[in-house]
PDB file of N, CA, C and O in Angstrom:
ATOM      1  N   MET A   1      -8.938  12.780  -2.542  1.00  0.00           N
ATOM      2  CA  MET A   1      -8.454  11.567  -2.254  1.00  0.00           C
ATOM      3  C   MET A   1      -6.907  11.705  -2.441  1.00  0.00           C
ATOM      4  O   MET A   1      -6.484  12.256  -3.457  1.00  0.00           O
ATOM      5  N   LYS A   2      -6.056  11.225  -1.496  1.00  0.00           N
ATOM      6  CA  LYS A   2      -4.788  11.350  -1.522  1.00  0.00           C
ATOM      7  C   LYS A   2      -4.180   9.894  -1.937  1.00  0.00           C
ATOM      8  O   LYS A   2      -4.459   8.863  -1.325  1.00  0.00           O
ATOM      9  N   LEU A   3      -3.362   9.953  -2.996  1.00  0.00           N
ATOM     10  CA  LEU A   3      -2.900   8.751  -3.605  1.00  0.00           C
ATOM     11  C   LEU A   3      -1.285   8.672  -3.356  1.00  0.00           C
ATOM     12  O   LEU A   3      -0.549   9.659  -3.344  1.00  0.00           O
ATOM     13  N   ILE A   4      -0.922   7.493  -3.186  1.00  0.00           N
ATOM     14  CA  ILE A   4       0.633   7.139  -3.210  1.00  0.00           C
ATOM     15  C   ILE A   4       0.928   6.058  -4.183  1.00  0.00           C
ATOM     16  O   ILE A   4       0.144   5.122  -4.336  1.00  0.00           O
ATOM     17  N   ASN A   5       2.033   6.164  -4.840  1.00  0.00           N
ATOM     18  CA  ASN A   5       2.502   5.199  -5.847  1.00  0.00           C
ATOM     19  C   ASN A   5       3.059   3.985  -5.033  1.00  0.00           C
ATOM     20  O   ASN A   5       3.919   4.046  -4.154  1.00  0.00           O
ATOM     21  N   ILE A   6       2.430   2.905  -5.475  1.00  0.00           N
ATOM     22  CA  ILE A   6       3.018   1.570  -4.774  1.00  0.00           C
ATOM     23  C   ILE A   6       3.759   0.775  -5.714  1.00  0.00           C
ATOM     24  O   ILE A   6       3.966  -0.404  -5.430  1.00  0.00           O
ATOM     25  N   GLY A   7       4.234   1.305  -6.914  1.00  0.00           N
ATOM     26  CA  GLY A   7       5.104   0.679  -7.719  1.00  0.00           C
ATOM     27  C   GLY A   7       4.398   0.425  -9.150  1.00  0.00           C
ATOM     28  O   GLY A   7       3.200   0.147  -9.211  1.00  0.00           O
ATOM     29  N   PHE A   8       5.172   0.531 -10.238  1.00  0.00           N
ATOM     30  CA  PHE A   8       4.757   0.353 -11.606  1.00  0.00           C
ATOM     31  C   PHE A   8       3.491   1.062 -11.987  1.00  0.00           C
ATOM     32  O   PHE A   8       2.623   0.470 -12.630  1.00  0.00           O
ATOM     33  N   GLY A   9       3.346   2.426 -11.576  1.00  0.00           N
ATOM     34  CA  GLY A   9       2.294   3.154 -11.864  1.00  0.00           C
ATOM     35  C   GLY A   9       1.000   2.799 -11.152  1.00  0.00           C
ATOM     36  O   GLY A   9      -0.022   3.336 -11.581  1.00  0.00           O
ATOM     37  N   ASN A  10       0.907   1.973 -10.130  1.00  0.00           N
ATOM     38  CA  ASN A  10      -0.207   1.689  -9.401  1.00  0.00           C
ATOM     39  C   ASN A  10      -0.225   2.745  -8.165  1.00  0.00           C
ATOM     40  O   ASN A  10       0.775   3.091  -7.536  1.00  0.00           O
ATOM     41  N   TYR A  11      -1.458   3.157  -7.956  1.00  0.00           N
ATOM     42  CA  TYR A  11      -1.803   4.205  -6.887  1.00  0.00           C
ATOM     43  C   TYR A  11      -2.642   3.530  -5.995  1.00  0.00           C
ATOM     44  O   TYR A  11      -3.352   2.623  -6.429  1.00  0.00           O
ATOM     45  N   ILE A  12      -2.668   3.855  -4.736  1.00  0.00           N
ATOM     46  CA  ILE A  12      -3.712   3.571  -3.743  1.00  0.00           C
ATOM     47  C   ILE A  12      -3.889   4.754  -2.803  1.00  0.00           C
ATOM     48  O   ILE A  12      -2.962   5.538  -2.598  1.00  0.00           O
ATOM     49  N   SER A  13      -5.117   4.884  -2.217  1.00  0.00           N
ATOM     50  CA  SER A  13      -5.446   5.920  -1.393  1.00  0.00           C
ATOM     51  C   SER A  13      -4.740   5.514   0.048  1.00  0.00           C
ATOM     52  O   SER A  13      -5.010   4.437   0.580  1.00  0.00           O
ATOM     53  N   TYR A  14      -3.897   6.374   0.589  1.00  0.00           N
ATOM     54  CA  TYR A  14      -3.265   6.122   1.644  1.00  0.00           C
ATOM     55  C   TYR A  14      -4.070   6.304   2.935  1.00  0.00           C
ATOM     56  O   TYR A  14      -3.671   5.833   4.001  1.00  0.00           O
ATOM     57  N   GLU A  15      -5.214   6.997   2.819  1.00  0.00           N
ATOM     58  CA  GLU A  15      -6.162   7.279   3.815  1.00  0.00           C
ATOM     59  C   GLU A  15      -6.957   6.167   4.122  1.00  0.00           C
ATOM     60  O   GLU A  15      -7.619   6.096   5.157  1.00  0.00           O
ATOM     61  N   ARG A  16      -6.910   5.147   3.112  1.00  0.00           N
ATOM     62  CA  ARG A  16      -7.763   3.880   3.531  1.00  0.00           C
ATOM     63  C   ARG A  16      -6.878   2.737   3.941  1.00  0.00           C
ATOM     64  O   ARG A  16      -7.354   1.635   4.213  1.00  0.00           O
ATOM     65  N   MET A  17      -5.559   3.002   3.988  1.00  0.00           N
ATOM     66  CA  MET A  17      -4.571   1.952   4.431  1.00  0.00           C
ATOM     67  C   MET A  17      -4.633   1.722   5.857  1.00  0.00           C
ATOM     68  O   MET A  17      -4.760   2.684   6.615  1.00  0.00           O
ATOM     69  N   ILE A  18      -4.553   0.490   6.311  1.00  0.00           N
ATOM     70  CA  ILE A  18      -4.499   0.244   7.793  1.00  0.00           C
ATOM     71  C   ILE A  18      -3.010  -0.047   8.167  1.00  0.00           C
ATOM     72  O   ILE A  18      -2.466   0.490   9.132  1.00  0.00           O
ATOM     73  N   SER A  19      -2.422  -0.889   7.379  1.00  0.00           N
ATOM     74  CA  SER A  19      -0.851  -1.133   7.678  1.00  0.00           C
ATOM     75  C   SER A  19      -0.304  -1.589   6.554  1.00  0.00           C
ATOM     76  O   SER A  19      -0.965  -2.089   5.644  1.00  0.00           O
ATOM     77  N   VAL A  20       1.142  -1.424   6.543  1.00  0.00           N
ATOM     78  CA  VAL A  20       2.119  -1.885   5.549  1.00  0.00           C
ATOM     79  C   VAL A  20       3.056  -2.756   6.213  1.00  0.00           C
ATOM     80  O   VAL A  20       3.843  -2.267   7.023  1.00  0.00           O
ATOM     81  N   ILE A  21       3.061  -4.091   5.944  1.00  0.00           N
ATOM     82  CA  ILE A  21       3.851  -5.045   6.657  1.00  0.00           C
ATOM     83  C   ILE A  21       4.724  -5.954   5.652  1.00  0.00           C
ATOM     84  O   ILE A  21       4.473  -6.095   4.455  1.00  0.00           O
ATOM     85  N   SER A  22       5.776  -6.535   6.339  1.00  0.00           N
ATOM     86  CA  SER A  22       6.592  -7.487   5.541  1.00  0.00           C
ATOM     87  C   SER A  22       5.981  -8.754   5.263  1.00  0.00           C
ATOM     88  O   SER A  22       5.352  -9.284   6.179  1.00  0.00           O
ATOM     89  N   PRO A  23       6.066  -9.355   4.103  1.00  0.00           N
ATOM     90  CA  PRO A  23       5.379 -10.590   3.833  1.00  0.00           C
ATOM     91  C   PRO A  23       6.059 -11.758   4.280  1.00  0.00           C
ATOM     92  O   PRO A  23       5.546 -12.847   4.019  1.00  0.00           O
ATOM     93  N   ASP A  24       7.110 -11.711   4.899  1.00  0.00           N
ATOM     94  CA  ASP A  24       8.065 -12.814   5.239  1.00  0.00           C
ATOM     95  C   ASP A  24       7.634 -13.732   6.378  1.00  0.00           C
ATOM     96  O   ASP A  24       8.118 -14.863   6.407  1.00  0.00           O
ATOM     97  N   THR A  25       6.776 -13.356   7.312  1.00  0.00           N
ATOM     98  CA  THR A  25       6.402 -14.164   8.388  1.00  0.00           C
ATOM     99  C   THR A  25       5.258 -15.111   8.064  1.00  0.00           C
ATOM    100  O   THR A  25       4.489 -14.862   7.135  1.00  0.00           O
ATOM    101  N   ALA A  26       5.149 -16.100   8.756  1.00  0.00           N
ATOM    102  CA  ALA A  26       4.098 -17.194   8.610  1.00  0.00           C
ATOM    103  C   ALA A  26       2.694 -16.624   8.734  1.00  0.00           C
ATOM    104  O   ALA A  26       1.856 -16.840   7.858  1.00  0.00           O
ATOM    105  N   PRO A  27       2.431 -15.892   9.823  1.00  0.00           N
ATOM    106  CA  PRO A  27       0.988 -15.233   9.943  1.00  0.00           C
ATOM    107  C   PRO A  27       0.612 -14.414   8.805  1.00  0.00           C
ATOM    108  O   PRO A  27      -0.546 -14.434   8.389  1.00  0.00           O
ATOM    109  N   VAL A  28       1.571 -13.650   8.238  1.00  0.00           N
ATOM    110  CA  VAL A  28       1.118 -12.725   7.190  1.00  0.00           C
ATOM    111  C   VAL A  28       0.929 -13.630   5.684  1.00  0.00           C
ATOM    112  O   VAL A  28       0.058 -13.407   4.843  1.00  0.00           O
ATOM    113  N   LYS A  29       1.847 -14.550   5.620  1.00  0.00           N
ATOM    114  CA  LYS A  29       1.656 -15.604   4.464  1.00  0.00           C
ATOM    115  C   LYS A  29       0.278 -16.232   4.622  1.00  0.00           C
ATOM    116  O   LYS A  29      -0.447 -16.316   3.631  1.00  0.00           O
ATOM    117  N   ARG A  30      -0.135 -16.688   5.830  1.00  0.00           N
ATOM    118  CA  ARG A  30      -1.530 -17.121   5.914  1.00  0.00           C
ATOM    119  C   ARG A  30      -2.561 -16.074   5.568  1.00  0.00           C
ATOM    120  O   ARG A  30      -3.509 -16.323   4.824  1.00  0.00           O
ATOM    121  N   MET A  31      -2.359 -14.940   6.106  1.00  0.00           N
ATOM    122  CA  MET A  31      -3.391 -13.803   5.794  1.00  0.00           C
ATOM    123  C   MET A  31      -3.511 -13.641   4.320  1.00  0.00           C
ATOM    124  O   MET A  31      -4.611 -13.569   3.773  1.00  0.00           O
ATOM    125  N   VAL A  32      -2.259 -13.577   3.605  1.00  0.00           N
ATOM    126  CA  VAL A  32      -2.348 -13.367   2.054  1.00  0.00           C
ATOM    127  C   VAL A  32      -2.938 -14.553   1.426  1.00  0.00           C
ATOM    128  O   VAL A  32      -3.627 -14.391   0.419  1.00  0.00           O
ATOM    129  N   GLN A  33      -2.747 -15.724   1.901  1.00  0.00           N
ATOM    130  CA  GLN A  33      -3.469 -16.920   1.314  1.00  0.00           C
ATOM    131  C   GLN A  33      -4.956 -16.975   1.608  1.00  0.00           C
ATOM    132  O   GLN A  33      -5.753 -17.357   0.751  1.00  0.00           O
ATOM    133  N   ASN A  34      -5.304 -16.616   2.743  1.00  0.00           N
ATOM    134  CA  ASN A  34      -6.688 -16.488   2.917  1.00  0.00           C
ATOM    135  C   ASN A  34      -7.294 -15.458   2.002  1.00  0.00           C
ATOM    136  O   ASN A  34      -8.196 -15.779   1.227  1.00  0.00           O
ATOM    137  N   ALA A  35      -6.805 -14.172   2.071  1.00  0.00           N
ATOM    138  CA  ALA A  35      -7.209 -13.352   1.019  1.00  0.00           C
ATOM    139  C   ALA A  35      -7.383 -13.754  -0.277  1.00  0.00           C
ATOM    140  O   ALA A  35      -8.400 -13.438  -0.894  1.00  0.00           O
ATOM    141  N   ARG A  36      -6.392 -14.502  -0.830  1.00  0.00           N
ATOM    142  CA  ARG A  36      -6.364 -15.084  -2.182  1.00  0.00           C
ATOM    143  C   ARG A  36      -7.559 -15.958  -2.305  1.00  0.00           C
ATOM    144  O   ARG A  36      -8.350 -15.808  -3.236  1.00  0.00           O
ATOM    145  N   ASN A  37      -7.720 -16.933  -1.324  1.00  0.00           N
ATOM    146  CA  ASN A  37      -8.973 -17.902  -1.370  1.00  0.00           C
ATOM    147  C   ASN A  37     -10.228 -17.022  -1.486  1.00  0.00           C
ATOM    148  O   ASN A  37     -11.133 -17.439  -2.208  1.00  0.00           O
ATOM    149  N   ASN A  38     -10.375 -15.847  -0.850  1.00  0.00           N
ATOM    150  CA  ASN A  38     -11.610 -15.244  -0.700  1.00  0.00           C
ATOM    151  C   ASN A  38     -11.715 -14.134  -1.796  1.00  0.00           C
ATOM    152  O   ASN A  38     -12.660 -13.345  -1.791  1.00  0.00           O
ATOM    153  N   GLU A  39     -10.797 -14.093  -2.668  1.00  0.00           N
ATOM    154  CA  GLU A  39     -10.777 -13.075  -3.756  1.00  0.00           C
ATOM    155  C   GLU A  39     -10.725 -11.657  -3.132  1.00  0.00           C
ATOM    156  O   GLU A  39     -11.500 -10.787  -3.530  1.00  0.00           O
ATOM    157  N   ARG A  40      -9.890 -11.439  -2.236  1.00  0.00           N
ATOM    158  CA  ARG A  40      -9.721  -9.994  -1.593  1.00  0.00           C
ATOM    159  C   ARG A  40      -8.233  -9.577  -1.903  1.00  0.00           C
ATOM    160  O   ARG A  40      -7.713  -8.666  -1.258  1.00  0.00           O
ATOM    161  N   THR A  41      -7.621 -10.181  -2.794  1.00  0.00           N
ATOM    162  CA  THR A  41      -6.187  -9.741  -3.051  1.00  0.00           C
ATOM    163  C   THR A  41      -6.012  -8.924  -4.289  1.00  0.00           C
ATOM    164  O   THR A  41      -6.600  -9.237  -5.325  1.00  0.00           O
ATOM    165  N   ILE A  42      -5.198  -7.852  -4.214  1.00  0.00           N
ATOM    166  CA  ILE A  42      -5.037  -7.055  -5.457  1.00  0.00           C
ATOM    167  C   ILE A  42      -3.505  -7.222  -5.482  1.00  0.00           C
ATOM    168  O   ILE A  42      -2.811  -6.799  -4.558  1.00  0.00           O
ATOM    169  N   ASP A  43      -2.969  -7.877  -6.608  1.00  0.00           N
ATOM    170  CA  ASP A  43      -1.513  -7.949  -6.917  1.00  0.00           C
ATOM    171  C   ASP A  43      -0.990  -7.004  -7.731  1.00  0.00           C
ATOM    172  O   ASP A  43      -1.200  -7.086  -8.941  1.00  0.00           O
ATOM    173  N   ALA A  44      -0.242  -5.981  -7.208  1.00  0.00           N
ATOM    174  CA  ALA A  44       0.376  -4.854  -7.954  1.00  0.00           C
ATOM    175  C   ALA A  44       1.853  -5.126  -8.112  1.00  0.00           C
ATOM    176  O   ALA A  44       2.617  -4.162  -8.163  1.00  0.00           O
ATOM    177  N   THR A  45       2.323  -6.366  -8.194  1.00  0.00           N
ATOM    178  CA  THR A  45       3.666  -6.549  -8.201  1.00  0.00           C
ATOM    179  C   THR A  45       4.202  -6.732  -9.634  1.00  0.00           C
ATOM    180  O   THR A  45       5.414  -6.651  -9.832  1.00  0.00           O
ATOM    181  N   PHE A  46       3.372  -6.969 -10.606  1.00  0.00           N
ATOM    182  CA  PHE A  46       3.698  -7.126 -12.017  1.00  0.00           C
ATOM    183  C   PHE A  46       4.737  -8.248 -12.116  1.00  0.00           C
ATOM    184  O   PHE A  46       5.723  -8.058 -12.829  1.00  0.00           O
ATOM    185  N   GLY A  47       4.582  -9.466 -11.418  1.00  0.00           N
ATOM    186  CA  GLY A  47       5.211 -10.694 -11.500  1.00  0.00           C
ATOM    187  C   GLY A  47       6.489 -10.603 -10.676  1.00  0.00           C
ATOM    188  O   GLY A  47       7.286 -11.539 -10.741  1.00  0.00           O
ATOM    189  N   ARG A  48       6.744  -9.552  -9.910  1.00  0.00           N
ATOM    190  CA  ARG A  48       8.045  -9.437  -9.293  1.00  0.00           C
ATOM    191  C   ARG A  48       7.786  -9.995  -7.763  1.00  0.00           C
ATOM    192  O   ARG A  48       6.653 -10.299  -7.391  1.00  0.00           O
ATOM    193  N   LYS A  49       8.864 -10.094  -6.971  1.00  0.00           N
ATOM    194  CA  LYS A  49       8.669 -10.548  -5.598  1.00  0.00           C
ATOM    195  C   LYS A  49       7.849  -9.629  -4.700  1.00  0.00           C
ATOM    196  O   LYS A  49       8.014  -8.412  -4.623  1.00  0.00           O
ATOM    197  N   THR A  50       6.976 -10.319  -4.052  1.00  0.00           N
ATOM    198  CA  THR A  50       6.165  -9.473  -3.005  1.00  0.00           C
ATOM    199  C   THR A  50       7.110  -9.041  -1.869  1.00  0.00           C
ATOM    200  O   THR A  50       7.702  -9.858  -1.162  1.00  0.00           O
ATOM    201  N   ARG A  51       7.219  -7.664  -1.733  1.00  0.00           N
ATOM    202  CA  ARG A  51       8.060  -7.186  -0.575  1.00  0.00           C
ATOM    203  C   ARG A  51       7.373  -6.383   0.432  1.00  0.00           C
ATOM    204  O   ARG A  51       7.964  -5.937   1.416  1.00  0.00           O
ATOM    205  N   SER A  52       6.039  -6.177   0.181  1.00  0.00           N
ATOM    206  CA  SER A  52       5.275  -5.598   1.238  1.00  0.00           C
ATOM    207  C   SER A  52       3.751  -5.860   0.914  1.00  0.00           C
ATOM    208  O   SER A  52       3.300  -5.944  -0.228  1.00  0.00           O
ATOM    209  N   VAL A  53       3.026  -5.976   2.077  1.00  0.00           N
ATOM    210  CA  VAL A  53       1.720  -6.417   2.021  1.00  0.00           C
ATOM    211  C   VAL A  53       0.991  -5.083   2.736  1.00  0.00           C
ATOM    212  O   VAL A  53       1.371  -4.576   3.791  1.00  0.00           O
ATOM    213  N   ILE A  54      -0.042  -4.673   1.993  1.00  0.00           N
ATOM    214  CA  ILE A  54      -0.823  -3.514   2.525  1.00  0.00           C
ATOM    215  C   ILE A  54      -2.080  -4.010   2.900  1.00  0.00           C
ATOM    216  O   ILE A  54      -2.696  -4.762   2.145  1.00  0.00           O
ATOM    217  N   VAL A  55      -2.530  -3.658   4.007  1.00  0.00           N
ATOM    218  CA  VAL A  55      -3.867  -4.039   4.571  1.00  0.00           C
ATOM    219  C   VAL A  55      -4.746  -2.858   4.332  1.00  0.00           C
ATOM    220  O   VAL A  55      -4.377  -1.758   4.744  1.00  0.00           O
ATOM    221  N   MET A  56      -5.900  -2.996   3.689  1.00  0.00           N
ATOM    222  CA  MET A  56      -6.819  -1.866   3.364  1.00  0.00           C
ATOM    223  C   MET A  56      -8.057  -1.916   4.310  1.00  0.00           C
ATOM    224  O   MET A  56      -8.395  -2.994   4.799  1.00  0.00           O
ATOM    225  N   ASP A  57      -8.718  -0.803   4.567  1.00  0.00           N
ATOM    226  CA  ASP A  57      -9.809  -0.743   5.403  1.00  0.00           C
ATOM    227  C   ASP A  57     -11.119  -1.562   4.916  1.00  0.00           C
ATOM    228  O   ASP A  57     -12.068  -1.858   5.642  1.00  0.00           O
ATOM    229  N   SER A  58     -10.988  -1.853   3.616  1.00  0.00           N
ATOM    230  CA  SER A  58     -12.189  -2.673   2.979  1.00  0.00           C
ATOM    231  C   SER A  58     -11.900  -4.148   3.061  1.00  0.00           C
ATOM    232  O   SER A  58     -12.472  -4.960   2.334  1.00  0.00           O
ATOM    233  N   ASN A  59     -10.884  -4.520   4.076  1.00  0.00           N
ATOM    234  CA  ASN A  59     -10.401  -5.945   4.108  1.00  0.00           C
ATOM    235  C   ASN A  59      -9.773  -6.476   2.858  1.00  0.00           C
ATOM    236  O   ASN A  59      -9.662  -7.693   2.708  1.00  0.00           O
ATOM    237  N   HIS A  60      -9.389  -5.697   2.024  1.00  0.00           N
ATOM    238  CA  HIS A  60      -8.555  -6.151   0.843  1.00  0.00           C
ATOM    239  C   HIS A  60      -6.990  -6.200   1.314  1.00  0.00           C
ATOM    240  O   HIS A  60      -6.552  -5.551   2.264  1.00  0.00           O
ATOM    241  N   ILE A  61      -6.215  -7.086   0.483  1.00  0.00           N
ATOM    242  CA  ILE A  61      -4.863  -7.153   0.750  1.00  0.00           C
ATOM    243  C   ILE A  61      -4.142  -6.726  -0.588  1.00  0.00           C
ATOM    244  O   ILE A  61      -4.341  -7.398  -1.600  1.00  0.00           O
ATOM    245  N   VAL A  62      -3.428  -5.782  -0.614  1.00  0.00           N
ATOM    246  CA  VAL A  62      -2.725  -5.189  -1.762  1.00  0.00           C
ATOM    247  C   VAL A  62      -1.110  -5.705  -1.715  1.00  0.00           C
ATOM    248  O   VAL A  62      -0.379  -5.359  -0.786  1.00  0.00           O
ATOM    249  N   LEU A  63      -0.716  -6.426  -2.634  1.00  0.00           N
ATOM    250  CA  LEU A  63       0.706  -6.814  -2.730  1.00  0.00           C
ATOM    251  C   LEU A  63       1.494  -5.819  -3.553  1.00  0.00           C
ATOM    252  O   LEU A  63       1.049  -5.374  -4.611  1.00  0.00           O
ATOM    253  N   SER A  64       2.659  -5.478  -3.061  1.00  0.00           N
ATOM    254  CA  SER A  64       3.512  -4.477  -3.809  1.00  0.00           C
ATOM    255  C   SER A  64       4.904  -5.094  -3.781  1.00  0.00           C
ATOM    256  O   SER A  64       5.290  -5.852  -2.891  1.00  0.00           O
ATOM    257  N   ALA A  65       5.614  -4.710  -4.817  1.00  0.00           N
ATOM    258  CA  ALA A  65       7.097  -5.180  -5.189  1.00  0.00           C
ATOM    259  C   ALA A  65       7.995  -4.121  -4.289  1.00  0.00           C
ATOM    260  O   ALA A  65       9.187  -4.357  -4.093  1.00  0.00           O
ATOM    261  N   LEU A  66       7.417  -3.053  -3.805  1.00  0.00           N
ATOM    262  CA  LEU A  66       8.314  -2.010  -3.236  1.00  0.00           C
ATOM    263  C   LEU A  66       8.498  -2.686  -1.767  1.00  0.00           C
ATOM    264  O   LEU A  66       7.772  -3.567  -1.307  1.00  0.00           O
ATOM    265  N   GLN A  67       9.650  -2.074  -1.109  1.00  0.00           N
ATOM    266  CA  GLN A  67       9.924  -2.388   0.354  1.00  0.00           C
ATOM    267  C   GLN A  67       8.848  -1.602   1.268  1.00  0.00           C
ATOM    268  O   GLN A  67       8.277  -0.606   0.825  1.00  0.00           O
ATOM    269  N   THR A  68       8.630  -2.041   2.411  1.00  0.00           N
ATOM    270  CA  THR A  68       7.807  -1.530   3.348  1.00  0.00           C
ATOM    271  C   THR A  68       8.319  -0.113   3.744  1.00  0.00           C
ATOM    272  O   THR A  68       7.544   0.807   4.005  1.00  0.00           O
ATOM    273  N   GLU A  69       9.725   0.008   3.772  1.00  0.00           N
ATOM    274  CA  GLU A  69      10.298   1.233   4.136  1.00  0.00           C
ATOM    275  C   GLU A  69      10.023   2.402   2.907  1.00  0.00           C
ATOM    276  O   GLU A  69       9.837   3.582   3.203  1.00  0.00           O
ATOM    277  N   THR A  70      10.021   1.995   1.725  1.00  0.00           N
ATOM    278  CA  THR A  70       9.753   2.852   0.797  1.00  0.00           C
ATOM    279  C   THR A  70       8.330   3.427   0.703  1.00  0.00           C
ATOM    280  O   THR A  70       8.111   4.613   0.455  1.00  0.00           O
ATOM    281  N   ILE A  71       7.401   2.523   0.915  1.00  0.00           N
ATOM    282  CA  ILE A  71       5.955   2.944   0.982  1.00  0.00           C
ATOM    283  C   ILE A  71       5.804   3.770   2.170  1.00  0.00           C
ATOM    284  O   ILE A  71       5.174   4.817   2.021  1.00  0.00           O
ATOM    285  N   ALA A  72       6.283   3.482   3.366  1.00  0.00           N
ATOM    286  CA  ALA A  72       6.273   4.281   4.492  1.00  0.00           C
ATOM    287  C   ALA A  72       6.767   5.638   4.353  1.00  0.00           C
ATOM    288  O   ALA A  72       6.175   6.565   4.906  1.00  0.00           O
ATOM    289  N   SER A  73       7.981   5.853   3.540  1.00  0.00           N
ATOM    290  CA  SER A  73       8.588   7.200   3.387  1.00  0.00           C
ATOM    291  C   SER A  73       7.625   7.888   2.437  1.00  0.00           C
ATOM    292  O   SER A  73       7.462   9.088   2.655  1.00  0.00           O
ATOM    293  N   ARG A  74       6.950   7.349   1.415  1.00  0.00           N
ATOM    294  CA  ARG A  74       6.024   7.920   0.549  1.00  0.00           C
ATOM    295  C   ARG A  74       4.810   8.487   1.303  1.00  0.00           C
ATOM    296  O   ARG A  74       4.306   9.573   1.017  1.00  0.00           O
ATOM    297  N   ILE A  75       4.379   7.689   2.276  1.00  0.00           N
ATOM    298  CA  ILE A  75       3.230   8.111   3.060  1.00  0.00           C
ATOM    299  C   ILE A  75       3.552   9.231   3.722  1.00  0.00           C
ATOM    300  O   ILE A  75       2.703  10.121   3.666  1.00  0.00           O
ATOM    301  N   ASP A  76       4.705   9.489   4.443  1.00  0.00           N
ATOM    302  CA  ASP A  76       5.299  10.486   5.143  1.00  0.00           C
ATOM    303  C   ASP A  76       5.456  11.646   4.239  1.00  0.00           C
ATOM    304  O   ASP A  76       5.151  12.752   4.685  1.00  0.00           O
ATOM    305  N   GLU A  77       5.827  11.553   3.204  1.00  0.00           N
ATOM    306  CA  GLU A  77       6.046  12.588   2.258  1.00  0.00           C
ATOM    307  C   GLU A  77       4.638  13.281   1.858  1.00  0.00           C
ATOM    308  O   GLU A  77       4.435  14.495   1.839  1.00  0.00           O
ATOM    309  N   CYS A  78       3.719  12.276   1.545  1.00  0.00           N
ATOM    310  CA  CYS A  78       2.339  12.668   1.235  1.00  0.00           C
ATOM    311  C   CYS A  78       1.762  13.544   2.305  1.00  0.00           C
ATOM    312  O   CYS A  78       1.205  14.607   2.032  1.00  0.00           O
ATOM    313  N   GLN A  79       1.906  13.061   3.600  1.00  0.00           N
ATOM    314  CA  GLN A  79       1.400  13.800   4.751  1.00  0.00           C
ATOM    315  C   GLN A  79       1.998  15.061   4.925  1.00  0.00           C
ATOM    316  O   GLN A  79       1.291  16.011   5.262  1.00  0.00           O
ATOM    317  N   LYS A  80       3.216  15.199   4.741  1.00  0.00           N
ATOM    318  CA  LYS A  80       3.949  16.501   4.879  1.00  0.00           C
ATOM    319  C   LYS A  80       3.444  17.465   3.829  1.00  0.00           C
ATOM    320  O   LYS A  80       3.196  18.631   4.137  1.00  0.00           O
ATOM    321  N   ASN A  81       3.284  17.004   2.582  1.00  0.00           N
ATOM    322  CA  ASN A  81       2.791  17.781   1.431  1.00  0.00           C
ATOM    323  C   ASN A  81       1.386  18.375   1.691  1.00  0.00           C
ATOM    324  O   ASN A  81       1.074  19.513   1.341  1.00  0.00           O
ATOM    325  N   ASN A  82       0.576  17.530   2.320  1.00  0.00           N
ATOM    326  CA  ASN A  82      -0.727  17.900   2.542  1.00  0.00           C
ATOM    327  C   ASN A  82      -0.774  18.936   3.747  1.00  0.00           C
ATOM    328  O   ASN A  82      -1.656  19.795   3.731  1.00  0.00           O
ATOM    329  N   LYS A  83       0.036  18.894   4.672  1.00  0.00           N
ATOM    330  CA  LYS A  83       0.216  19.832   5.694  1.00  0.00           C
ATOM    331  C   LYS A  83       0.667  21.239   5.104  1.00  0.00           C
ATOM    332  O   LYS A  83       0.206  22.320   5.469  1.00  0.00           O
ATOM    333  N   ASP A  84       1.650  21.048   4.125  1.00  0.00           N
ATOM    334  CA  ASP A  84       2.203  22.269   3.733  1.00  0.00           C
ATOM    335  C   ASP A  84       1.271  23.100   2.537  1.00  0.00           C
ATOM    336  O   ASP A  84       1.437  24.259   2.159  1.00  0.00           O
ATOM    337  N   ASN A  85       0.320  22.188   2.113  1.00  0.00           N
ATOM    338  CA  ASN A  85      -0.512  22.675   1.059  1.00  0.00           C
ATOM    339  C   ASN A  85      -1.638  23.635   1.688  1.00  0.00           C
ATOM    340  O   ASN A  85      -2.484  23.155   2.443  1.00  0.00           O
ATOM    341  N   THR A  86      -1.631  24.961   1.370  1.00  0.00           N
ATOM    342  CA  THR A  86      -2.599  25.732   1.878  1.00  0.00           C
ATOM    343  C   THR A  86      -3.647  26.115   0.981  1.00  0.00           C
ATOM    344  O   THR A  86      -4.543  26.852   1.395  1.00  0.00           O
ATOM    345  N   ASN A  87      -3.639  25.713  -0.162  1.00  0.00           N
ATOM    346  CA  ASN A  87      -4.780  26.095  -1.230  1.00  0.00           C
ATOM    347  C   ASN A  87      -5.751  24.884  -1.400  1.00  0.00           C
ATOM    348  O   ASN A  87      -6.679  24.932  -2.208  1.00  0.00           O
ATOM    349  N   GLY A  88      -5.495  23.748  -0.579  1.00  0.00           N
ATOM    350  CA  GLY A  88      -6.557  22.815  -0.695  1.00  0.00           C
ATOM    351  C   GLY A  88      -6.332  21.778  -1.815  1.00  0.00           C
ATOM    352  O   GLY A  88      -7.142  20.855  -1.902  1.00  0.00           O
ATOM    353  N   ASN A  89      -5.428  21.842  -2.570  1.00  0.00           N
ATOM    354  CA  ASN A  89      -5.178  20.789  -3.675  1.00  0.00           C
ATOM    355  C   ASN A  89      -4.539  19.637  -3.152  1.00  0.00           C
ATOM    356  O   ASN A  89      -3.648  19.753  -2.311  1.00  0.00           O
ATOM    357  N   ASN A  90      -4.916  18.537  -3.576  1.00  0.00           N
ATOM    358  CA  ASN A  90      -4.194  17.193  -3.097  1.00  0.00           C
ATOM    359  C   ASN A  90      -3.220  16.992  -4.008  1.00  0.00           C
ATOM    360  O   ASN A  90      -3.380  17.253  -5.200  1.00  0.00           O
ATOM    361  N   LYS A  91      -2.005  16.455  -3.453  1.00  0.00           N
ATOM    362  CA  LYS A  91      -0.831  16.243  -4.382  1.00  0.00           C
ATOM    363  C   LYS A  91      -0.572  14.684  -4.288  1.00  0.00           C
ATOM    364  O   LYS A  91      -0.610  14.102  -3.204  1.00  0.00           O
ATOM    365  N   GLU A  92      -0.315  14.060  -5.450  1.00  0.00           N
ATOM    366  CA  GLU A  92       0.060  12.689  -5.607  1.00  0.00           C
ATOM    367  C   GLU A  92       1.408  12.628  -5.342  1.00  0.00           C
ATOM    368  O   GLU A  92       2.148  13.554  -5.674  1.00  0.00           O
ATOM    369  N   VAL A  93       1.838  11.583  -4.748  1.00  0.00           N
ATOM    370  CA  VAL A  93       3.417  11.304  -4.425  1.00  0.00           C
ATOM    371  C   VAL A  93       3.731   9.995  -5.224  1.00  0.00           C
ATOM    372  O   VAL A  93       4.862   9.509  -5.191  1.00  0.00           O
TER     373      VAL A  93
END
């Protein structure tokens, strides 16, 4: 399993992520509220402002205090590390 840090020591599998989106638009806010109502939300913000919304393949919504660009760069770094890794060990970013 390939994990990325989404802030404050929280890790998720980037292979199970569908998208990383900004929480500022009305449709995303409705999606998050719907997920909260259906108990499908994982809040990893530690009380900070939500700066990115991560949609998982399990239909869960993960809230993070990191910017979408930060998470995207960590995903890119993890993918590069996995391509460079010839001995089969997975590396956490």
